Every structure is written in structure tokens, then in C-alpha cells.
Backbone bond lengths (Angstrom), bond angles and torsions (degrees), N, CA, C in turn:
res aa  C-N    CA-C-N  psi(-1)  N-CA   C-N-CA  omega(-1)  CA-C   N-CA-C  phi
1 X - - - 1.447 - - 1.560 109.38 -
2 X 1.349 117.17 11.59 1.411 121.51 179.45 1.554 114.89 51.73
3 X 1.254 113.23 40.98 1.502 123.15 179.10 1.525 111.72 67.01
4 X 1.298 119.84 17.94 1.422 122.59 177.72 1.561 111.63 -101.23
5 X 1.240 118.84 -16.25 1.442 121.36 -178.46 1.527 113.05 -96.16
6 X 1.348 114.99 159.05 1.429 118.64 177.50 1.563 105.58 -134.40
7 X 1.264 113.90 156.77 1.488 118.85 176.62 1.496 109.58 -65.41
8 X 1.297 117.30 130.10 1.489 121.37 -178.67 1.538 111.14 -93.74
9 X 1.301 116.86 142.40 1.456 120.37 176.07 1.504 113.93 -113.39
10 X 1.310 118.86 -7.46 1.423 118.83 -178.14 1.526 108.61 -169.91
11 X 1.307 114.16 -168.04 1.495 121.30 -169.24 1.546 113.25 -82.48
12 X 1.336 116.74 -11.34 1.504 118.12 -179.93 1.532 106.43 -112.76
13 X 1.351 116.00 126.39 1.478 119.18 -175.80 1.462 111.51 -70.98
14 X 1.358 115.49 155.81 1.457 125.58 -179.31 1.530 115.57 -52.41
15 X 1.366 114.71 -31.20 1.397 121.93 -175.67 1.508 113.71 -71.23
16 X 1.342 116.97 -18.65 1.451 125.29 -176.24 1.486 111.89 -76.03
17 X 1.362 118.39 145.66 1.460 123.40 174.28 1.591 109.40 -64.02
18 X 1.328 116.58 -20.45 1.449 121.82 -174.82 1.517 112.64 -92.40
19 X 1.299 117.25 -0.85 1.510 123.36 -178.68 1.485 111.08 -64.05
20 X 1.365 118.26 129.03 1.422 123.67 175.35 1.510 109.31 -96.09
21 X 1.393 117.89 108.57 1.444 120.56 -175.52 1.546 111.43 -74.59
22 X 1.276 117.59 -5.03 1.522 121.00 -177.64 1.461 115.51 -96.01
23 X 1.307 118.34 8.08 1.463 120.95 -179.07 1.554 107.86 -73.00
24 X 1.332 115.37 129.23 1.478 117.75 179.03 1.482 112.87 -67.61
25 X 1.256 117.64 142.13 1.409 124.12 175.87 1.591 111.63 -104.52
26 X 1.280 117.42 141.22 1.429 122.57 175.87 1.543 108.94 -75.65
27 X 1.266 115.02 128.59 1.504 119.81 -179.41 1.568 107.92 -87.39
28 X 1.312 114.44 154.22 1.432 120.03 172.72 1.515 109.33 -79.43
29 X 1.331 118.47 108.52 1.413 122.01 -177.45 1.543 110.46 -138.24
30 X 1.345 113.85 94.80 1.471 120.47 -175.67 1.543 112.42 -60.12
31 X 1.374 118.13 -42.01 1.376 120.70 -178.25 1.562 111.13 -64.98
32 X 1.329 116.05 -40.94 1.467 117.43 -179.17 1.466 110.94 -64.96
33 X 1.349 115.16 -42.14 1.476 121.75 179.10 1.575 110.02 -57.21
34 X 1.307 112.81 -47.67 1.470 115.76 -178.91 1.559 112.86 -64.25
35 X 1.396 115.99 -39.31 1.428 121.23 177.16 1.541 110.51 -63.54
36 X 1.323 118.35 -43.66 1.469 121.34 178.51 1.467 112.28 -62.43
37 X 1.293 117.76 -43.96 1.515 122.94 178.10 1.503 110.75 -62.43
38 X 1.281 116.52 -44.16 1.484 121.04 178.52 1.519 111.94 -62.06
39 X 1.367 113.58 -44.96 1.446 119.39 176.50 1.463 115.37 -59.70
40 X 1.400 117.27 -31.19 1.428 123.00 176.70 1.501 115.09 -79.13
41 X 1.333 117.03 -1.70 1.479 121.70 171.71 1.545 112.07 99.46
42 X 1.352 119.13 10.69 1.451 119.15 178.53 1.524 109.99 -91.22
43 X 1.354 113.26 143.57 1.517 121.21 -177.32 1.513 107.52 -135.66
44 X 1.333 119.95 145.19 1.392 125.42 177.07 1.550 108.94 -70.52
45 X 1.363 114.09 129.63 1.469 119.46 173.67 1.591 110.32 -83.63
46 X 1.295 116.94 -177.09 1.455 120.00 -179.32 1.570 111.31 -67.12
47 X 1.330 118.51 -20.10 1.444 120.88 177.75 1.484 114.25 -87.06
48 X 1.432 116.20 -1.75 1.419 122.95 -178.14 1.496 115.22 79.48
49 X 1.409 113.55 22.83 1.479 120.39 -178.86 1.524 103.52 -110.68
50 X 1.343 116.83 140.53 1.455 120.63 176.96 1.530 109.52 -66.99
51 X 1.344 116.57 141.71 1.451 118.79 175.46 1.516 106.46 -140.52
52 X 1.311 113.70 151.25 1.477 123.83 177.67 1.511 104.89 -146.53
53 X 1.351 115.91 117.92 1.458 123.21 -177.78 1.539 112.92 52.82
54 X 1.357 115.15 41.76 1.452 124.37 176.32 1.551 111.99 73.60
55 X 1.343 117.26 6.81 1.426 117.09 176.58 1.528 108.42 -103.06
56 X 1.371 115.93 131.73 1.455 120.78 -178.42 1.512 108.65 -81.65
57 X 1.342 113.18 145.88 1.486 120.05 173.78 1.515 104.89 -83.80
58 X 1.330 114.41 96.11 1.481 119.66 -175.32 1.490 106.25 -152.15
59 X 1.350 115.27 140.73 1.434 117.87 177.44 1.596 108.58 -153.89
60 X 1.332 113.95 159.28 1.447 123.62 175.57 1.510 111.29 -89.15
61 X 1.307 113.95 135.05 1.508 120.71 176.81 1.541 108.12 -117.16
62 X 1.334 117.34 111.20 1.443 118.69 179.15 1.544 108.37 -93.08
63 X 1.277 112.90 153.02 1.529 119.50 178.12 1.533 109.10 -160.87
64 X 1.296 115.36 161.37 1.471 121.64 -176.14 1.502 111.60 -71.77
65 X 1.260 112.87 121.51 1.480 119.79 172.45 1.536 109.29 -61.84
66 X 1.368 113.65 132.76 1.423 118.69 175.48 1.574 116.02 94.64
67 X 1.334 116.13 -12.56 1.457 122.45 176.32 1.513 105.42 -82.48
68 X 1.285 118.41 101.78 1.452 125.12 -172.57 1.565 110.72 -57.74
69 X 1.375 118.27 -50.98 1.434 119.10 -179.98 1.514 113.27 -60.37
70 X 1.343 115.26 -39.12 1.461 118.92 -177.85 1.592 106.43 -68.99
71 X 1.293 118.76 -39.57 1.440 120.04 178.98 1.551 111.72 -62.53
72 X 1.291 115.63 -40.49 1.520 117.80 176.90 1.544 109.54 -68.35
73 X 1.257 119.57 -36.70 1.445 124.59 -178.38 1.546 110.53 -66.15
74 X 1.282 117.05 -45.64 1.512 119.62 -175.78 1.521 107.40 -67.11
75 X 1.338 120.01 -33.80 1.456 120.46 179.35 1.515 109.36 -67.22
76 X 1.325 116.78 -41.32 1.474 119.93 178.22 1.536 111.31 -67.13
77 X 1.344 117.01 -41.46 1.468 120.35 175.55 1.500 111.68 -57.08
78 X 1.378 116.87 -48.24 1.421 124.14 -176.68 1.547 107.26 -59.02
79 X 1.347 116.27 -44.47 1.469 121.61 -178.37 1.505 113.02 -65.75
80 X 1.324 114.64 -45.48 1.482 114.46 179.39 1.496 112.88 -66.61
81 X 1.329 119.11 -39.91 1.481 119.58 178.05 1.470 115.24 -68.07
82 X 1.331 116.66 -30.87 1.445 122.14 175.85 1.552 110.04 -62.05
83 X 1.346 117.50 -34.75 1.501 120.04 -179.69 1.511 111.15 -60.18
84 X 1.322 119.11 -25.29 1.450 122.82 -178.46 1.528 111.95 -104.23
85 X 1.368 118.59 -1.38 1.459 120.54 175.53 1.507 112.16 103.23
86 X 1.319 121.11 10.61 1.463 121.83 179.65 1.500 109.81 -98.24
87 X 1.313 117.78 127.27 1.406 122.81 179.79 1.547 110.21 -92.02
88 X 1.250 115.62 124.73 1.528 120.02 178.58 1.523 107.80 -118.96
89 X 1.327 113.40 120.54 1.468 122.80 179.41 1.547 106.94 -93.09
90 X 1.276 116.13 116.09 1.505 118.85 -176.39 1.579 107.02 -84.49
91 X 1.311 115.67 133.00 1.425 123.74 -179.42 1.518 112.70 -130.07
92 X 1.401 116.50 87.50 1.466 118.94 178.96 1.493 109.75 -72.91
93 X 1.346 117.68 137.24 1.432 122.56 177.66 1.501 110.15 -138.52
94 X 1.380 116.11 161.25 1.444 120.97 173.59 1.544 107.96 -65.19
95 X 1.239 118.89 154.28 1.465 125.47 -176.74 1.548 109.86 -57.24
96 X 1.344 116.42 -43.51 1.482 121.84 -177.20 1.588 108.23 -64.69
97 X 1.318 117.88 -35.08 1.450 120.25 178.29 1.530 110.10 -69.44
98 X 1.406 113.04 -44.03 1.450 117.99 -175.73 1.602 106.40 -60.77
99 X 1.255 117.94 -44.16 1.520 122.50 -175.88 1.533 107.18 -57.87
100 X 1.331 114.59 -46.52 1.472 120.88 -176.38 1.584 109.51 -69.46
101 X 1.304 117.51 -21.75 1.482 122.32 177.10 1.460 115.79 -80.57
102 X 1.331 119.29 -7.34 1.434 124.20 -169.30 1.538 114.76 -84.70
103 X 1.292 119.53 8.96 1.460 119.30 173.42 1.477 111.53 -75.36
104 X 1.291 115.69 145.26 1.571 117.07 -179.30 1.512 112.15 -53.39
105 X 1.236 115.31 134.16 1.460 124.41 178.55 1.546 115.07 83.97
106 X 1.317 117.50 -1.36 1.483 120.69 -179.34 1.585 110.06 -97.04
107 X 1.332 120.06 -3.74 1.454 119.96 -177.12 1.581 106.08 -149.75
108 X 1.306 114.86 157.37 1.427 120.45 177.18 1.526 112.65 -96.33
109 X 1.301 114.71 -44.99 1.471 121.14 178.78 1.524 108.70 -151.69
110 X 1.336 118.01 151.13 1.413 124.08 -179.01 1.512 110.77 -144.12
111 X 1.320 114.30 143.27 1.484 116.20 169.82 1.540 104.97 -110.84
112 X 1.290 114.16 126.06 1.446 120.07 -170.77 1.548 107.87 -145.17
113 X 1.329 117.69 143.67 1.412 121.06 173.16 1.504 110.44 -117.41
114 X 1.294 114.96 152.48 1.443 119.53 178.36 1.492 107.24 -150.60
115 X 1.349 115.07 158.63 1.464 121.05 -179.77 1.501 109.15 -109.89
116 X 1.282 114.95 133.18 1.467 123.35 173.00 1.531 108.68 -96.51
117 X 1.331 112.67 141.14 1.463 117.14 179.28 1.512 108.96 -71.78
118 X 1.385 117.16 159.88 1.460 119.18 178.61 1.522 111.71 -57.31
119 X 1.294 119.29 -28.54 1.440 121.59 173.35 1.526 107.34 -106.61
120 X 1.301 115.24 94.53 1.464 117.65 -170.45 1.542 114.75 -63.76
121 X 1.308 114.35 139.69 1.451 122.30 172.47 1.551 104.71 -137.04
122 X 1.277 115.80 94.75 1.501 121.97 -170.67 1.524 109.94 -89.90
123 X 1.319 118.15 12.02 1.438 122.12 -174.79 1.549 110.83 -59.53
124 X 1.319 118.59 -49.48 1.462 120.56 -169.69 1.513 110.63 -68.42
125 X 1.295 121.40 -27.28 1.457 123.69 -179.88 1.538 110.29 -90.09
126 X 1.303 121.14 -26.77 1.472 121.81 -168.45 1.481 117.21 -117.28
127 X 1.250 119.94 -21.81 1.444 120.97 -177.68 1.548 110.09 -78.29
128 X 1.348 117.01 134.84 1.400 118.78 -172.60 1.530 115.75 -68.06
129 X 1.386 116.65 -12.51 1.464 118.23 172.12 1.509 112.42 -71.46
130 X 1.359 119.01 -10.53 1.391 121.93 179.25 1.537 115.78 -99.15
131 X 1.343 115.37 16.49 1.505 123.98 176.31 1.510 106.72 -76.63
132 X 1.345 114.63 157.12 1.440 120.20 175.50 1.476 117.36 99.58
133 X 1.290 117.62 -176.27 1.452 124.01 -177.16 1.499 116.74 -51.17
134 X 1.336 118.96 -37.35 1.464 122.42 -171.32 1.513 113.59 -100.99
135 X 1.324 118.17 -2.06 1.456 120.51 -176.43 1.507 113.65 -106.97
136 X 1.300 115.64 176.12 1.493 119.70 -179.35 1.532 109.59 -101.80
137 X 1.317 121.07 -4.58 1.374 123.73 177.78 1.513 109.63 -83.79
138 X 1.362 116.61 67.48 1.469 121.05 -171.06 1.539 111.98 -76.92
139 X 1.300 117.11 -10.87 1.522 121.69 178.88 1.536 108.38 -84.91
140 X 1.312 119.94 -6.60 1.480 124.96 -176.49 1.489 111.23 59.08
141 X 1.288 115.00 42.03 1.503 120.09 176.92 1.464 108.76 -73.61
142 X 1.401 116.85 133.49 1.433 118.12 178.46 1.567 106.23 -144.49
143 X 1.303 110.31 119.15 1.516 121.23 174.88 1.561 104.65 -146.05
144 X 1.359 113.61 114.46 1.436 116.92 -176.06 1.489 115.20 -65.33
145 X 1.328 117.08 -29.54 1.483 119.86 173.63 1.499 112.38 -65.15
146 X 1.315 114.90 -40.13 1.506 119.61 176.21 1.523 110.21 -62.46
147 X 1.411 117.23 -45.34 1.451 120.81 178.65 1.536 108.70 -54.98
148 X 1.345 116.88 -51.45 1.465 120.22 -179.33 1.561 114.29 -56.98
149 X 1.317 113.32 -45.42 1.505 118.81 -179.88 1.510 110.07 -62.37
150 X 1.266 117.08 -48.01 1.482 119.60 -176.30 1.510 111.48 -67.39
151 X 1.287 119.55 -33.92 1.479 121.54 -179.15 1.488 106.45 -73.36
152 X 1.278 121.87 -35.58 1.498 122.89 179.03 1.508 107.33 -71.94
153 X 1.323 118.41 -45.08 1.480 122.29 -177.98 1.556 112.37 -57.01
154 X 1.360 116.31 -35.81 1.415 119.80 -177.19 1.530 111.09 -67.47
155 X 1.375 119.25 -23.04 1.368 123.18 -174.58 1.529 112.33 -106.29
156 X 1.320 117.44 -5.37 1.482 119.77 -174.78 1.531 108.92 -90.06
157 X 1.287 115.61 130.17 1.513 121.66 -179.51 1.472 111.40 -92.67
158 X 1.397 119.35 -29.71 1.413 121.31 -178.05 1.577 108.89 -68.80
159 X 1.333 118.31 119.40 1.452 121.93 -174.78 1.504 113.34 -64.34
160 X 1.343 118.74 -37.76 1.445 120.97 179.39 1.513 110.09 -64.47
161 X 1.358 117.45 -43.54 1.456 121.17 177.22 1.514 111.37 -61.21
162 X 1.332 116.69 -42.05 1.415 121.39 179.09 1.498 111.64 -63.88
163 X 1.298 116.54 -42.74 1.454 123.15 174.76 1.525 114.44 -52.61
164 X 1.382 112.95 -48.01 1.407 118.52 175.38 1.497 116.49 -58.60
165 X 1.343 112.89 -40.83 1.452 121.03 177.88 1.555 111.31 -64.40
166 X 1.349 117.06 -46.29 1.420 119.73 179.64 1.563 111.94 -68.41
167 X 1.251 118.20 -31.40 1.482 123.22 174.13 1.509 108.07 -60.91
168 X 1.300 118.37 -50.84 1.447 122.48 -177.86 1.528 109.62 -63.42
169 X 1.333 117.72 -45.00 1.438 123.33 177.24 1.557 111.47 -54.29
170 X 1.351 117.67 -45.32 1.494 119.97 177.46 1.487 110.63 -65.03
171 X 1.245 118.81 -38.81 1.543 124.86 178.13 1.534 109.33 -58.08
172 X 1.307 114.34 -48.79 1.530 120.02 -179.73 1.546 111.73 -64.07
173 X 1.332 115.40 -43.68 1.449 119.80 -178.21 1.565 108.21 -65.78
174 X 1.342 117.06 -43.12 1.462 120.04 -179.62 1.579 110.06 -63.65
175 X 1.262 116.75 -35.53 1.516 121.11 179.93 1.551 108.46 -70.25
176 X 1.331 118.89 -42.25 1.444 121.75 178.02 1.463 114.47 -72.35
177 X 1.280 118.75 -30.72 1.519 125.50 -178.23 1.498 115.33 50.47
178 X 1.300 119.54 54.99 1.451 121.81 -177.95 1.544 110.02 -79.83
179 X 1.283 119.83 -15.47 1.462 131.12 179.39 1.521 110.29 -126.79
180 X 1.307 114.83 159.75 1.475 119.74 165.18 1.536 103.77 -113.82
181 X 1.281 116.58 109.83 1.502 122.56 -178.71 1.517 104.24 -82.63
182 X 1.321 114.94 133.01 1.452 121.30 -177.14 1.466 116.76 -102.40
183 X 1.346 117.28 -62.89 1.429 121.87 -179.94 1.532 112.18 -148.99
184 X 1.304 111.79 164.39 1.436 120.79 176.24 1.550 108.02 -136.63
185 X 1.292 117.37 150.63 1.505 117.67 173.08 1.511 109.54 -149.87
């Protein structure tokens, strides 16, 4: 990112008035990852790929062809996950194909970037009413507390009250971990 990016911890960028600086970030801890995987019953096969009940830990990661930062990121992701025995198949696609692939059940993993407005309204990406073919909640994330908070925040004019709501929203999303947030700039 040429020193312009920062590690992201949640759906609202650091530059926003609604950013919660107290969101915990996941550390890079190879030993802990290996321990958790072993605890879950996965073992390395002779090819160096994790297996559990003869099922390989392997998935397809789609990303937009031509997006330089995304291309660099998927190569790093593939490399890091290979270190612990997870096989990531990279699938570059045109943006129009990627968008059509974002319906629940049509993809395994995706790297995607989006821009949040200076006055965040995270409803379309995070409210469970936005799941399915016509919504932006393509990860099928559902948390009724998040729904309630986002619906109230959209109607709240008092900035301090909205800020409290968005802080709580970010805490809930961080706790649920439906996404892996990578960077913001």
C-alpha cells in the first residue's frame, strides 16, 4: 500500500468519526493456529494438506482480476495458509463475474474491497434483511442485535448517540468475526 494502508479491525475505517479504536485485532500467531487446527481434529496428510475424515482443508478464493492490491493480498494469504496446511486455490475473475458470484452458496471465499461513506451507514452490508440475491449481505451474516443497532443508528440524528451505536455495532461484528478485515486506506 506504499505506506498508505493500515491494518483494519472492522467495517468502519479509522478515518471515520464512528471508528471504534477499542476493537480487538487478531494477532498473527502460527503456533496458536496450528494448535486450534489440531484440536479441531485436522491432521497433515502425506501431501502436507490438512485432512479431517478424508476431507482436505481446501477452498477457492475468488478475487477481481486486475486489482493489484488484491492480487498481492491473495498470494500472501495463500502462502500464509499453506504454512499450516490449508490449500487455497486462487480464482481471478472479471469484476462483473465476481459480483454475480456473491450470492450465498455460490462461492467459498472472496477478497473484496468497498468504500464506506464519511457518514457510515452499514445497513446494506450487515443487516440480515439484506441477505440473498438482491442484497449486499452476501456473507449471510445474521445478528439480531446488529440489526436493531443499525436500524436505530439510521434514524438517530444525535451524533454522540449514533457514535455509541456504531461503536457497539463494531464490537459485535468483531466478536462474531464473519469477515477477516485486512486493510484500510
